[in-house]
PyMOL commands that place a pseudoatom at each C-alpha (Angstrom):
pseudoatom trace, name=CA, resn=GLY, resi=1, chain=A, elem=C, hetatm=0, pos=[-9.360, 14.597, -16.803]
pseudoatom trace, name=CA, resn=ALA, resi=2, chain=A, elem=C, hetatm=0, pos=[-6.480, 16.959, -16.989]
pseudoatom trace, name=CA, resn=ASP, resi=3, chain=A, elem=C, hetatm=0, pos=[-5.990, 17.090, -13.237]
pseudoatom trace, name=CA, resn=VAL, resi=4, chain=A, elem=C, hetatm=0, pos=[-5.325, 13.145, -13.209]
pseudoatom trace, name=CA, resn=LEU, resi=5, chain=A, elem=C, hetatm=0, pos=[-3.139, 13.280, -16.323]
pseudoatom trace, name=CA, resn=ILE, resi=6, chain=A, elem=C, hetatm=0, pos=[-1.012, 16.096, -14.879]
pseudoatom trace, name=CA, resn=TRP, resi=7, chain=A, elem=C, hetatm=0, pos=[-0.539, 14.296, -11.449]
pseudoatom trace, name=CA, resn=GLN, resi=8, chain=A, elem=C, hetatm=0, pos=[0.290, 11.192, -13.018]
pseudoatom trace, name=CA, resn=THR, resi=9, chain=A, elem=C, hetatm=0, pos=[2.831, 12.471, -15.193]
pseudoatom trace, name=CA, resn=PHE, resi=10, chain=A, elem=C, hetatm=0, pos=[4.790, 14.312, -12.451]
pseudoatom trace, name=CA, resn=ALA, resi=11, chain=A, elem=C, hetatm=0, pos=[4.081, 11.907, -9.450]
pseudoatom trace, name=CA, resn=SER, resi=12, chain=A, elem=C, hetatm=0, pos=[4.489, 8.573, -11.326]
pseudoatom trace, name=CA, resn=VAL, resi=13, chain=A, elem=C, hetatm=0, pos=[6.753, 9.275, -14.222]
pseudoatom trace, name=CA, resn=ILE, resi=14, chain=A, elem=C, hetatm=0, pos=[8.776, 12.319, -14.312]
pseudoatom trace, name=CA, resn=ILE, resi=15, chain=A, elem=C, hetatm=0, pos=[9.979, 13.160, -10.658]
pseudoatom trace, name=CA, resn=PRO, resi=16, chain=A, elem=C, hetatm=0, pos=[10.383, 9.336, -9.801]
pseudoatom trace, name=CA, resn=GLY, resi=17, chain=A, elem=C, hetatm=0, pos=[12.529, 8.882, -12.924]
pseudoatom trace, name=CA, resn=LYS, resi=18, chain=A, elem=C, hetatm=0, pos=[14.705, 11.681, -12.367]
pseudoatom trace, name=CA, resn=THR, resi=19, chain=A, elem=C, hetatm=0, pos=[14.983, 10.889, -8.613]
pseudoatom trace, name=CA, resn=ILE, resi=20, chain=A, elem=C, hetatm=0, pos=[15.979, 7.104, -9.188]
pseudoatom trace, name=CA, resn=HIS, resi=21, chain=A, elem=C, hetatm=0, pos=[18.258, 8.055, -11.963]
pseudoatom trace, name=CA, resn=LEU, resi=22, chain=A, elem=C, hetatm=0, pos=[20.000, 10.554, -9.515]
pseudoatom trace, name=CA, resn=ILE, resi=23, chain=A, elem=C, hetatm=0, pos=[20.527, 8.111, -6.703]
pseudoatom trace, name=CA, resn=ALA, resi=24, chain=A, elem=C, hetatm=0, pos=[21.636, 5.581, -9.253]
pseudoatom trace, name=CA, resn=SER, resi=25, chain=A, elem=C, hetatm=0, pos=[24.106, 7.975, -10.750]
pseudoatom trace, name=CA, resn=ALA, resi=26, chain=A, elem=C, hetatm=0, pos=[25.383, 8.964, -7.147]
pseudoatom trace, name=CA, resn=THR, resi=27, chain=A, elem=C, hetatm=0, pos=[25.626, 5.277, -6.112]
pseudoatom trace, name=CA, resn=ASN, resi=28, chain=A, elem=C, hetatm=0, pos=[27.686, 4.628, -9.248]
pseudoatom trace, name=CA, resn=TYR, resi=29, chain=A, elem=C, hetatm=0, pos=[30.001, 7.409, -8.682]
pseudoatom trace, name=CA, resn=SER, resi=30, chain=A, elem=C, hetatm=0, pos=[30.452, 6.324, -5.038]
pseudoatom trace, name=CA, resn=VAL, resi=31, chain=A, elem=C, hetatm=0, pos=[31.262, 2.804, -5.821]
pseudoatom trace, name=CA, resn=ASN, resi=32, chain=A, elem=C, hetatm=0, pos=[33.543, 3.436, -8.641]
pseudoatom trace, name=CA, resn=LYS, resi=33, chain=A, elem=C, hetatm=0, pos=[35.346, 6.747, -7.637]
pseudoatom trace, name=CA, resn=LEU, resi=34, chain=A, elem=C, hetatm=0, pos=[35.678, 6.625, -3.750]
pseudoatom trace, name=CA, resn=ARG, resi=35, chain=A, elem=C, hetatm=0, pos=[38.753, 4.534, -2.357]
pseudoatom trace, name=CA, resn=ILE, resi=36, chain=A, elem=C, hetatm=0, pos=[36.603, 3.080, 0.407]
pseudoatom trace, name=CA, resn=PHE, resi=37, chain=A, elem=C, hetatm=0, pos=[34.507, 1.069, -2.105]
pseudoatom trace, name=CA, resn=SER, resi=38, chain=A, elem=C, hetatm=0, pos=[37.674, -0.020, -4.192]
pseudoatom trace, name=CA, resn=HIS, resi=39, chain=A, elem=C, hetatm=0, pos=[37.774, -3.406, -2.451]
pseudoatom trace, name=CA, resn=LEU, resi=40, chain=A, elem=C, hetatm=0, pos=[34.462, -4.510, -3.599]
pseudoatom trace, name=CA, resn=PRO, resi=41, chain=A, elem=C, hetatm=0, pos=[34.272, -7.113, -6.318]
pseudoatom trace, name=CA, resn=PHE, resi=42, chain=A, elem=C, hetatm=0, pos=[33.295, -5.699, -9.762]
pseudoatom trace, name=CA, resn=ALA, resi=43, chain=A, elem=C, hetatm=0, pos=[30.243, -7.718, -9.887]
pseudoatom trace, name=CA, resn=ILE, resi=44, chain=A, elem=C, hetatm=0, pos=[28.906, -5.682, -6.690]
pseudoatom trace, name=CA, resn=ARG, resi=45, chain=A, elem=C, hetatm=0, pos=[30.228, -2.328, -7.940]
pseudoatom trace, name=CA, resn=LYS, resi=46, chain=A, elem=C, hetatm=0, pos=[28.506, -3.056, -11.278]
pseudoatom trace, name=CA, resn=TRP, resi=47, chain=A, elem=C, hetatm=0, pos=[25.133, -3.900, -9.860]
pseudoatom trace, name=CA, resn=ALA, resi=48, chain=A, elem=C, hetatm=0, pos=[24.988, -1.578, -6.437]
pseudoatom trace, name=CA, resn=PRO, resi=49, chain=A, elem=C, hetatm=0, pos=[23.296, 1.314, -8.558]
pseudoatom trace, name=CA, resn=THR, resi=50, chain=A, elem=C, hetatm=0, pos=[20.723, -0.684, -9.860]
pseudoatom trace, name=CA, resn=ALA, resi=51, chain=A, elem=C, hetatm=0, pos=[20.044, -2.438, -6.664]
pseudoatom trace, name=CA, resn=VAL, resi=52, chain=A, elem=C, hetatm=0, pos=[20.103, 0.877, -4.683]
pseudoatom trace, name=CA, resn=GLY, resi=53, chain=A, elem=C, hetatm=0, pos=[18.049, 2.657, -7.098]
pseudoatom trace, name=CA, resn=LEU, resi=54, chain=A, elem=C, hetatm=0, pos=[15.407, -0.185, -7.043]
pseudoatom trace, name=CA, resn=VAL, resi=55, chain=A, elem=C, hetatm=0, pos=[15.536, -0.288, -3.125]
pseudoatom trace, name=CA, resn=SER, resi=56, chain=A, elem=C, hetatm=0, pos=[14.988, 3.558, -2.986]
pseudoatom trace, name=CA, resn=ILE, resi=57, chain=A, elem=C, hetatm=0, pos=[11.695, 3.167, -4.650]
pseudoatom trace, name=CA, resn=PRO, resi=58, chain=A, elem=C, hetatm=0, pos=[9.345, 2.551, -1.531]
pseudoatom trace, name=CA, resn=LEU, resi=59, chain=A, elem=C, hetatm=0, pos=[11.270, 5.304, 0.266]
pseudoatom trace, name=CA, resn=ILE, resi=60, chain=A, elem=C, hetatm=0, pos=[10.604, 7.999, -2.210]
pseudoatom trace, name=CA, resn=ILE, resi=61, chain=A, elem=C, hetatm=0, pos=[6.889, 7.411, -3.351]
pseudoatom trace, name=CA, resn=HIS, resi=62, chain=A, elem=C, hetatm=0, pos=[5.015, 9.061, -0.402]
pseudoatom trace, name=CA, resn=PRO, resi=63, chain=A, elem=C, hetatm=0, pos=[7.261, 12.301, -0.390]
pseudoatom trace, name=CA, resn=ILE, resi=64, chain=A, elem=C, hetatm=0, pos=[6.945, 12.644, -4.046]
pseudoatom trace, name=CA, resn=ASP, resi=65, chain=A, elem=C, hetatm=0, pos=[3.197, 11.764, -4.131]
pseudoatom trace, name=CA, resn=THR, resi=66, chain=A, elem=C, hetatm=0, pos=[2.654, 14.702, -1.290]
pseudoatom trace, name=CA, resn=PHE, resi=67, chain=A, elem=C, hetatm=0, pos=[4.799, 17.157, -3.126]
pseudoatom trace, name=CA, resn=VAL, resi=68, chain=A, elem=C, hetatm=0, pos=[2.923, 16.937, -6.050]
pseudoatom trace, name=CA, resn=THR, resi=69, chain=A, elem=C, hetatm=0, pos=[-0.159, 17.032, -4.664]
pseudoatom trace, name=CA, resn=ASN, resi=70, chain=A, elem=C, hetatm=0, pos=[0.650, 20.176, -2.393]
pseudoatom trace, name=CA, resn=THR, resi=71, chain=A, elem=C, hetatm=0, pos=[2.179, 21.840, -5.505]
pseudoatom trace, name=CA, resn=MET, resi=72, chain=A, elem=C, hetatm=0, pos=[-0.868, 21.184, -7.788]
pseudoatom trace, name=CA, resn=ASP, resi=73, chain=A, elem=C, hetatm=0, pos=[-3.237, 22.379, -4.847]
pseudoatom trace, name=CA, resn=GLN, resi=74, chain=A, elem=C, hetatm=0, pos=[-1.219, 25.561, -4.882]
pseudoatom trace, name=CA, resn=THR, resi=75, chain=A, elem=C, hetatm=0, pos=[-0.905, 25.999, -8.715]
pseudoatom trace, name=CA, resn=VAL, resi=76, chain=A, elem=C, hetatm=0, pos=[-3.004, 24.094, -11.424]
pseudoatom trace, name=CA, resn=ARG, resi=77, chain=A, elem=C, hetatm=0, pos=[-5.990, 23.268, -9.030]
pseudoatom trace, name=CA, resn=LYS, resi=78, chain=A, elem=C, hetatm=0, pos=[-6.319, 26.995, -8.262]
pseudoatom trace, name=CA, resn=TRP, resi=79, chain=A, elem=C, hetatm=0, pos=[-6.856, 27.905, -12.059]
pseudoatom trace, name=CA, resn=ASN, resi=80, chain=A, elem=C, hetatm=0, pos=[-10.523, 28.622, -13.171]
pseudoatom trace, name=CA, resn=TRP, resi=81, chain=A, elem=C, hetatm=0, pos=[-10.592, 25.979, -15.870]
pseudoatom trace, name=CA, resn=THR, resi=82, chain=A, elem=C, hetatm=0, pos=[-14.137, 26.864, -16.807]
pseudoatom trace, name=CA, resn=GLN, resi=83, chain=A, elem=C, hetatm=0, pos=[-13.114, 30.638, -17.163]
pseudoatom trace, name=CA, resn=MET, resi=84, chain=A, elem=C, hetatm=0, pos=[-10.108, 29.751, -19.518]
pseudoatom trace, name=CA, resn=LYS, resi=85, chain=A, elem=C, hetatm=0, pos=[-12.345, 27.479, -21.795]
pseudoatom trace, name=CA, resn=MET, resi=86, chain=A, elem=C, hetatm=0, pos=[-14.799, 30.335, -22.023]
pseudoatom trace, name=CA, resn=ASN, resi=87, chain=A, elem=C, hetatm=0, pos=[-12.009, 33.111, -22.647]
pseudoatom trace, name=CA, resn=SER, resi=88, chain=A, elem=C, hetatm=0, pos=[-10.467, 30.770, -25.662]
pseudoatom trace, name=CA, resn=ASN, resi=89, chain=A, elem=C, hetatm=0, pos=[-13.843, 30.534, -27.618]
for i in range(1, 89): cmd.bond("trace and resi %d" % i, "trace and resi %d" % (i + 1))
show_as sticks, trace
zoom trace
């Protein structure tokens, strides 16, 4: 139902997408702007953000799932959906 749709939307789409984008963007900035990476070949600097973003996926899954579950337990799952449906009629 709605619970699964909300959980999947946040835990599998929105938050991981934004997190991976942030990680890739930070990596891109680092390899292209910081002098310590200037000696790296162009191909490595070009593909590093993608590689780091992909490698980060297994590391971010559990914390995001836990965060979404706990947040929903404290908000959406406390709402009385039955009462809301009766009041809307």
